[in-house]
C-alpha positions in Angstrom: 138.6 117.3 71.0 136.0 119.1 69.1 136.9 122.2 67.2 136.1 124.3 64.1 139.1 123.0 62.1 139.2 119.6 60.6 142.7 118.1 60.7 142.3 117.0 57.2 141.7 120.5 55.9 145.0 121.6 54.4 143.9 124.9 52.9 146.6 127.5 53.5 149.0 124.8 54.8 152.0 127.0 55.4 154.6 126.9 58.2 156.7 129.9 58.7 159.6 129.6 61.2 161.1 132.2 63.5 164.5 131.4 65.0 165.6 133.5 67.9 169.3 134.1 67.7 170.0 137.3 69.6 170.8 138.0 73.2 174.1 138.7 75.0 175.5 135.2 75.4 176.7 136.2 78.8 176.9 132.6 80.1 179.2 132.0 77.1 181.5 134.8 78.1 179.8 137.2 75.7 180.3 135.0 72.6 177.9 135.4 69.7 175.8 132.3 70.5 174.5 131.5 66.9 178.1 131.5 65.6 179.4 129.1 68.3 180.6 125.9 66.7 179.1 122.6 68.0 180.0 119.3 66.4 181.7 121.2 63.6 178.8 123.5 62.7 177.3 126.8 64.0 174.5 126.4 66.4 172.3 128.3 64.1 173.1 126.1 61.1 172.0 123.0 63.1 168.6 124.5 63.4 168.4 125.9 59.8 169.6 122.7 58.2 167.2 120.7 60.4 164.2 122.7 59.3 165.3 122.4 55.6 165.6 118.6 56.0 162.1 118.4 57.3 160.7 120.4 54.4 162.0 117.7 52.1 160.2 115.1 54.2 156.7 116.5 54.1 156.8 119.5 56.5 154.9 122.4 54.8 156.8 125.0 53.0 157.1 128.6 54.3 159.5 131.3 55.1 162.3 131.3 57.7 163.3 134.5 59.6 166.2 134.6 62.0 166.1 137.3 64.7 169.8 138.2 64.9 172.1 141.2 64.5 173.8 142.0 61.2 177.1 140.4 62.2 175.5 137.0 62.2 175.8 135.6 58.6 172.6 134.1 57.1 172.2 131.9 54.1 170.4 133.0 51.0 166.7 132.9 51.2 166.6 133.4 55.0 165.0 136.7 56.2 166.6 138.7 59.0 164.8 140.6 61.8 165.9 142.5 64.9 163.9 144.4 67.5 164.4 148.1 67.6 166.2 149.0 69.7 168.0 145.7 70.2 168.1 143.6 73.3 164.4 144.0 74.1 164.0 140.4 75.2 162.6 137.3 73.4 159.1 138.6 73.3 160.3 141.7 71.3 162.3 139.3 69.1 159.2 137.2 68.3 157.4 140.4 67.4 160.2 141.5 65.2 160.1 138.1 63.4 156.4 138.4 62.9 156.9 141.9 61.5 159.4 140.6 59.0 156.9 138.0 57.9 154.2 140.6 57.6 152.1 139.0 60.3 151.7 141.7 62.9 148.3 143.2 63.1 145.7 144.5 65.6 144.8 142.6 68.7 142.4 139.8 67.8 140.4 139.8 71.1 141.7 136.7 72.8 140.7 137.6 76.3 141.0 134.4 78.3 144.1 133.4 80.3 146.3 130.6 79.1 144.9 127.2 79.4 147.3 124.2 79.5 145.8 120.8 78.8 147.1 117.5 77.6 147.7 116.8 73.9 144.7 116.7 71.7 145.1 113.1 70.7 148.3 111.9 72.5 150.4 112.9 69.5 154.1 112.5 70.2 156.6 115.3 69.7 158.5 112.9 67.5 162.2 112.7 66.9 163.3 112.8 63.3 166.3 111.5 61.5 169.1 113.7 60.1 168.1 116.2 57.4 168.8 115.3 53.8 171.9 116.9 52.4 171.5 119.8 50.1 168.0 120.7 51.2 167.0 124.4 50.7 166.8 126.3 53.9 163.8 128.4 52.9 160.9 127.7 50.6 158.1 129.5 48.9 154.8 129.4 50.9 152.4 127.0 49.4 148.8 125.9 49.9 147.2 122.5 49.7 150.1 120.7 51.3 149.6 117.0 51.6 148.4 115.6 54.8 149.4 112.1 55.7 149.1 111.9 59.5 151.4 112.1 62.4 154.2 110.0 61.1 156.7 112.0 59.1 158.7 109.6 56.9 160.1 110.2 53.5 157.6 112.0 51.3 155.1 112.3 54.1 154.2 115.0 56.6 152.1 115.9 59.6 148.5 117.2 59.6 148.4 120.8 58.6 146.2 123.3 60.6 146.4 126.1 58.0 148.9 129.0 58.3 151.1 128.5 61.3 154.3 130.0 62.8 156.9 127.9 64.6 159.2 129.4 67.3 162.7 127.9 67.7 165.9 129.1 69.4 169.4 128.8 68.1 170.8 127.5 71.4 168.7 124.3 71.1 170.3 122.6 68.1 167.9 119.6 68.1 164.7 121.7 68.7 163.7 121.5 65.0 162.9 117.8 65.5 159.8 118.7 67.5 158.1 120.5 64.6 156.2 117.6 62.9 154.5 116.5 66.2 153.7 120.0 67.3 152.2 120.9 63.9 150.1 117.7 63.8 148.9 118.3 67.4 147.8 121.9 66.5 145.9 120.7 63.5 144.1 118.1 65.5 143.3 120.4 68.4 140.9 122.5 66.4 140.3 126.3 66.1 139.9 126.8 69.8 143.6 126.2 70.4 146.0 129.0 69.7 149.2 127.0 69.8 151.1 123.9 71.0 154.4 124.1 72.8 156.6 121.7 74.7 156.8 121.0 78.4 159.7 119.3 80.1 159.1 116.1 82.0 159.1 115.6 85.8 157.7 117.3 88.8 159.8 120.3 88.2 158.9 120.5 84.5 158.2 123.9 82.9 156.6 125.1 79.7 158.9 126.2 77.0 156.9 128.7 74.9 159.8 129.3 72.6 159.6 125.8 71.2 156.1 125.7 69.8 153.8 126.1 66.8 151.2 128.8 66.9 148.4 130.3 64.9 149.7 133.7 63.6 146.9 136.1 64.8 146.8 135.0 68.4 150.6 134.9 68.6 150.7 138.4 67.3 148.1 139.5 69.8 150.3 138.1 72.6 153.6 139.6 71.7 152.3 142.8 70.1 148.9 143.8 71.4 147.3 146.4 69.2 150.2 145.9 66.8 152.7 147.4 69.3 155.6 145.0 70.2 156.2 144.4 73.8 159.7 144.8 75.3 161.3 143.5 78.4 158.3 141.4 79.2 158.5 137.7 80.2 157.4 135.1 77.6 155.0 133.6 80.1 153.2 136.9 80.6 153.0 137.7 76.9 151.5 134.3 76.2 148.9 134.6 78.9 146.2 135.6 76.4 146.6 132.4 74.4 144.9 129.1 74.8 147.7 126.6 74.6 148.3 122.8 74.7 151.5 121.2 75.8 153.4 118.1 74.8 156.3 116.5 76.6 158.8 115.1 74.2 160.2 111.6 74.9 163.3 112.6 72.9 165.2 114.6 75.4 167.6 116.0 72.7 164.8 118.2 71.5 165.0 120.3 74.7 168.8 120.4 75.1 169.9 124.0 75.5 173.6 124.8 75.1 173.9 127.8 77.4 177.5 127.3 78.6 180.8 126.1 77.3 180.3 122.9 79.4 177.1 122.2 77.5 178.9 122.7 74.2 181.7 120.4 75.2 179.3 117.7 76.3 177.4 117.9 73.0 180.7 117.6 71.1 181.7 114.6 73.1 178.4 112.8 72.5 178.6 113.5 68.8 182.1 112.0 68.8 180.8 108.9 70.5 179.7 107.5 67.1 177.3 107.9 64.2 173.8 108.7 65.4 174.9 109.5 68.9 172.8 112.7 68.9 169.9 111.1 67.0 168.2 108.6 69.3 165.3 106.5 68.0 162.0 108.2 67.7 159.9 107.8 70.9 157.7 104.7 71.0 154.9 106.5 72.9 154.0 110.0 73.6 153.9 111.6 77.0 151.5 114.6 77.4 150.6 116.2 80.6 149.0 119.4 81.8 151.3 122.2 82.9 151.0 123.7 86.3 149.8 127.3 86.3 153.0 128.4 88.0 155.2 126.7 85.4 158.1 128.9 84.4 159.5 129.6 80.9 163.2 129.5 80.3 164.3 132.3 78.0 167.5 132.6 76.0 170.4 134.3 77.8 
C-alpha cells in the first residue's frame, strides 16, 4: 500500500502505552479487576511485565500510563491517569491516558468515517515468548530506534512508524503480545492509516479497538474532539473518525479476556498444565480480513 511514511523511517520511533484498568468489575462481583490474581500475579502485572519484556527485545521505548484509581498500586516509573469524574467509560479513560502523556490537542480534521481493510502486507499479530526477568516497566522515550522487520527476536524489533500510542486492557493478560505485529503493520501502512487494531476470527468476529496501535493526533481527535474528552460514548462511535486497519491474531491467547471468576479459574488451570501452557508457538501465517461495518467493540466491564 502506498503512503507518505516509509516503513524504514524510524525518526521519532517512540511507543507510549495506555493500559485501561478502571471500571466496576461487576462480573467479578465488584472486585478490583487489575488486582485480581491470575497464575500468581495481578492481572495488571501480566500486562506491565509483558510490555517491559518486549522493550528489551526491540520494541521502541516510551512511557506507560495506567488508567486506574488511586487504590491500585503501580510500580515506579509508571504514570497514573483517571477520568474526572471517574467511571466515564473506556473512551474517557483513553482520553485521560493521552492527557497524562501530554498528547491531547485540538481536533486534527480527520473527517472520514472509519475504514476497515485487510493488513497492509499480511503482517501477523505475532505471539511472543515470556518477558525477560528484571526488565524495566517504563523507559525514556527515544528516537532513532532500530528497525529490523516484522520478526521480533532477541535484540530485534518491528518497523517503527514514528510516535505511536498502544491501547491495552488489564483484563486481557496476554494482549501485550500483539504489540510487535501491530506496530509493524502501522509502519508499513503509511501515513493514510491512523491505527491498526485486532479483529476476532470467524463470522461473528468483532473489532477490538482497545487492543491496537495508533498515531497520537488522530486518536486524540477521536476520543477528545477539540481537546474535550468524550464521556459515556461507545468506543466504536469515538473511533469512527479514524482510518483503521485490522489484523486477526492466530494466537488466540492475545484476545483472552478474563471477565468472570470462571475465566480466571480456567486461565489458572491452563497455566498449571505445564511450562509454556499459556505461551503457544508464534503463528506460522497471518490471517487478516476486513471488518464488517456493523462489527461491535467489546469494552471492559
